[in-house]
Structure formats: C-alpha cells, structure tokens
C-alpha positions as semicolon CSV with decimal commas, in nm:
position;residue;x (nm);y (nm);z (nm)
1;M;-7,769;-5,347;-14,231
2;M;-7,454;-5,423;-14,035
3;P;-7,399;-5,210;-13,725
4;L;-7,092;-4,987;-13,730
5;T;-6,929;-5,165;-13,436
6;H;-6,954;-5,503;-13,610
7;F;-6,813;-5,356;-13,930
8;L;-6,517;-5,201;-13,749
9;A;-6,453;-5,525;-13,558
10;L;-6,458;-5,718;-13,885
11;I;-6,201;-5,482;-14,036
12;A;-5,984;-5,511;-13,724
13;F;-5,998;-5,892;-13,732
14;V;-5,906;-5,901;-14,102
15;I;-5,609;-5,672;-14,044
16;A;-5,500;-5,879;-13,742
17;A;-5,530;-6,204;-13,940
18;A;-5,323;-6,058;-14,224
19;G;-5,057;-5,942;-13,980
20;L;-5,051;-6,281;-13,809
21;T;-5,019;-6,456;-14,145
22;I;-4,727;-6,237;-14,251
23;G;-4,566;-6,280;-13,909
24;V;-4,587;-6,660;-13,925
25;A;-4,452;-6,658;-14,283
26;V;-4,153;-6,446;-14,178
27;W;-4,097;-6,664;-13,871
28;A;-4,099;-6,978;-14,088
29;D;-3,853;-6,816;-14,335
30;L;-4,109;-6,839;-14,614
31;P;-4,040;-6,589;-14,893
32;L;-4,313;-6,325;-14,916
33;V;-4,326;-6,388;-15,292
34;A;-4,435;-6,747;-15,222
35;L;-4,699;-6,620;-14,980
36;G;-4,823;-6,376;-15,243
37;L;-4,839;-6,646;-15,510
38;A;-5,031;-6,874;-15,273
39;A;-5,279;-6,594;-15,203
40;L;-5,316;-6,524;-15,574
41;A;-5,371;-6,893;-15,652
42;G;-5,632;-6,920;-15,376
43;S;-5,810;-6,614;-15,506
44;L;-5,815;-6,751;-15,860
45;I;-5,944;-7,090;-15,742
46;L;-6,222;-6,935;-15,535
47;G;-6,308;-6,695;-15,819
48;A;-6,331;-6,980;-16,068
49;R;-6,565;-7,170;-15,837
50;Q;-6,812;-6,880;-15,843
51;W;-6,833;-6,883;-16,224
52;R;-6,987;-7,229;-16,238
C-alpha cells in the first residue's frame, strides 16, 4: 500500500508537470488544440501497445 504522503506528492508532481507543459506550450505559441491532439495520439499509441 502506498503511504498517503507519497500519494499526495505524486498528485502534486503530476499537476505541476501538466502546468509546466501547458506553460511551455503557451510560451512557444503552440495552439492548445495541437497539444491536446498530441496527448490524445500518445494515449492511443500507449493504449494500443497494451493490447498486444
């Protein structure tokens, strides 16, 4: 079982990474739609790999 402090730290790091990713995308003038499509494509690729 994962201790509560590790779980909360994991959630905080994921939220921070998402914020950093969105911040870098905005800074680089990348449309958020393109970022969303890239995330969707990555999710589909990783999901398809698990089905093998």
